[in-house]
C-alpha positions in Angstrom: 34.0 110.1 6.0 31.7 110.4 9.0 28.8 108.1 9.5 25.2 109.1 10.1 25.5 107.6 13.6 28.4 109.8 14.4 26.5 112.9 13.4 23.6 111.8 15.6 26.1 111.4 18.5 27.6 114.8 17.9 24.3 116.8 17.9 22.4 114.8 20.5 25.3 114.6 23.0 26.0 118.3 22.7 22.4 119.3 23.1 22.1 117.1 26.2 25.3 118.6 27.6 24.1 122.1 27.0 20.7 121.3 28.6 22.2 119.5 31.6 24.9 122.0 32.4 22.7 125.0 31.8 19.9 123.8 34.1 22.3 122.5 36.8 24.0 126.0 36.8 20.6 127.6 37.0 19.5 125.3 39.9 22.8 125.9 41.7 22.5 129.7 41.3 19.0 129.7 42.6 20.0 127.5 45.6 22.9 129.9 46.5 20.7 132.9 46.4 18.1 131.1 48.6 15.2 130.6 46.1 13.4 127.4 45.5 13.3 125.8 42.1 10.4 123.5 41.1 10.6 119.9 40.1 10.4 121.0 36.4 14.1 122.2 36.6 15.3 118.8 37.8 13.0 117.1 35.3 14.4 119.0 32.4 18.0 118.4 33.6 17.1 114.7 33.7 16.0 114.9 30.1 19.5 116.3 29.4 21.0 113.3 31.0 18.8 111.0 28.9 20.1 112.8 25.8 23.7 112.3 26.9 23.0 108.6 27.3 21.4 108.4 23.8 24.4 110.2 22.4 26.9 107.8 24.0 24.9 104.8 22.6 25.1 106.4 19.1 28.9 106.9 19.6 29.4 103.2 20.5 27.2 102.1 17.5 29.3 104.4 15.2 32.6 102.9 16.6 31.2 99.4 16.2 30.2 100.1 12.6 33.7 101.5 11.8 35.5 98.6 13.4 33.3 96.2 11.5 34.2 97.9 8.2 38.0 97.6 8.8 37.9 93.8 9.3 
């Protein structure tokens, strides 16, 4: 049985990963072809990093909850 916190981890972490990797790839591609990207690209990639952190916090909370149940 999966906890609600694990589901939060799964969806938030994967959304953050997709956002971060996608925008970092876009930024790198634009840099290689010699075009400038605005601060918005870095800002949105930063939001992806924030989602990754929130997902990891939810994972640790789910693990703590599971360990507490087994005692």
